[in-house]
C-alpha positions, 0 to 999 in steps of 0.5 A, a space after each residue: 499499499 502507498 499513500 496517495 493524494 490521487 484518485 484511486 482510479 488513477 492506479 488502473 486495474 481491470 477490476 474497474 470494468 466491474 463498475 461498468 458491469 454494475 451500472 449495466 446490471 442496475 439498468 437490468 433491475 429497472 427493466 424487471 419492473 417493465 418485464 413483470 409489472 405491465 402486460 406484453 401479450 404479443 411477445 415474451 418481453 415488453 417493447 415500446 408499444 407495450 410500455 406506451 399502452 400501459 402508460 396511456 391506460 394505466 393509473 397514476 401509480 402505473 405511470 409513475 412506475 413506468 417513468 421511474 423505470 425508464 429513467 433508471 434504465 436510461 441513466 444506468 445504461 449511460 453510466 454503463 456505456 461511459 464507464 465501458 469507454 473509460 475502461 477500454 481507453 485506460 486498459 489499452 494504455 495500461 496494457 503497454 506499461 511495465 505494470 501490466 507485464 508484472 500483472 500478467 505473471 500473477 494469479 490476478 492475470 484472470 481479472 482481464 476477463 472482466 473486459 469481455 464480461 462488461 462488453 457482453 453486459 453492455 450488448 445486453 443493455 443496448 438490446 434493452 434500450 432498443 426494446 423500450 425506447 425505439 418504436 417498431 423495433 420488434 418488427 425487425 428483431 429477427 434481423 437483429 438476432 443474428 447480428 447479436 449472436 455474432 456480437 456475442 460470439 465475438 466477445 466469447 472468442 475474445 474471452 477464450 483468448 484472454 483466458 487461454 493466455 492465463 490458463 496456458 501460462 500457468 499450466 505450462 510454466 507453473 507459477 500459480 500461487 495457491 496460497 494467494 488464491 484464498 478468494 473466489 476471484 478465479 470464478 470471474 472468468 466463469 462469470 464472463 462466459 456465462 454472460 456471453 451464454 445468456 446473451 446467446 440464449 436470448 434468440 433461443 427464447 425470443 426468435 420465431 425462427 426454429 433454426 435461430 432458436 436452435 442455434 441459440 440453444 446450442 451455442 448458449 449451452 456450450 458457454 453454460 458448460 464452460 462457465 460451470 466447469 470453470 466455476 466448479 474447479 475455481 471454487 474447490 481451489 479457492 476453498 482449499 486455499 481459504 481453509 489453509 490461509 484464511 480468506 484474503 481481506 481485500 478480495 473477500 467480495 469475490 466470495 459472493 460472486 456465485 450469487 450473480 453467476 447463478 442468476 445469469 445461468 438461471 436466466 440462461 436456463 429459462 430462456 432455453 426452456 422457453 425456446 424448447 417449448 416453443 419450437 421443439 415440443 418440450 413441455 413447460 411445467 410450472 411446478 418444475 420451474 418453481 422448484 428450480 428457481 427455489 433452488 437457485 435462490 437457496 444457493 444465492 442466500 447461502 453465499 450471501 450469508 457466507 460472504 457477509 459473515 466474512 466481510 463483517 468479521 474482517 471489517 471490510 466496510 470500515 476499511 474499503 467502503 468508509 475508511 482510508 483504504 480503497 480497492 477496485 474489487 469493491 465494485 464486486 459487491 454490486 453484482 451479488 445485490 443486483 443478481 439477487 434482486 433480479 432472481 427474486 423477480 423471476 422467483 416471484 413471477 415465474 415461480 410463485 405466481 405462474 404456479 398459482 401459489 400467490 396472486 399477482 400484485 397481491 400482498 405476498 407478491 409485494 412483500 417478497 418483491 419489496 426485498 428485491 427493491 431494497 436490494 436494488 436501492 442498496 446497490 444504487 447507493 453503493 455504485 454512486 458511493 464507490 463512484 465518488 470514492 474512486 472517480 471523484 475529487 482526489 482525496 488523501 487515502 490509502 490506494 490498495 492495488 489489486 493482486 
């Protein structure tokens, strides 16, 4: 650690791509309002025409909700794109430095997978912007699906190249520091591949062309399997190191990375199931969907409790959120909150409501949804707070380089 009067972001780390990721995730949380709270009978997702109809025919409360949702989507999409552009410029400069050469010989080299992770999120955000703000977009969506698949595949190729450089080095030259692997940071590459997969699964669910839907199912399955294998192995290695060396205090937020990973893979699976039902004769069973979503949510709650336990015992918030130290890894705290909020929306509407256990917009519906809204508001605050700490006016603080 070294004392500095500069902004923490002046010392670049690829983990700053998580700032773009978090902003994009918050745009998705606002889209969930439109997804599950307004009618869209003609297609699986709400589009401009559905939103306009709901606004014109809705109550004052509905109109207010739509306005807030659209403003939230626009604001955090803009923040996502702005942060992504800033990161791409800084990453390009940093990659030519001696600091990058040193970084690329450590365990932290895998953090560069935050780049394709953020890119894939931004493509998803752009698709949301098109759906909610561009009239008539759905009439040409079948033309856009192949273009989107090409974009996600290109990001997937980039992800494999970056991860191949890391895994090829450590498996041929050695040098992986198992003692320093006392976190779940090595699951980040799995998150990147999962984000590519969920993007490829969108045409699987939404396209009316069986060939496009089938191709989306096949390609997204490949990235799903890739993500699952990497995550499983990385978790075992991380737990092994933590049991021996204790969890690293600075990288402790990675202990909850399973939460957003489960959300992304869960949505991927739901999209595939919808495509299989629409085009390939698979039977959609609401009971099975409820049970599956309950399992996903259970895993998330367990890892949220696990991560919170370690963060509290290590005093993470006092050090890195409110104290004199700063770490770009703090942005990893946004993803679990966003992932949990999104999964709760799916659990309520695609699980409890579709299975007939609760009434849509009834007391239980809003009681559980309120938990998702609290998580969403908390993550909005966290993103704005971290942006002030890392990108605001320079302050005398301790900058902690990521390792």
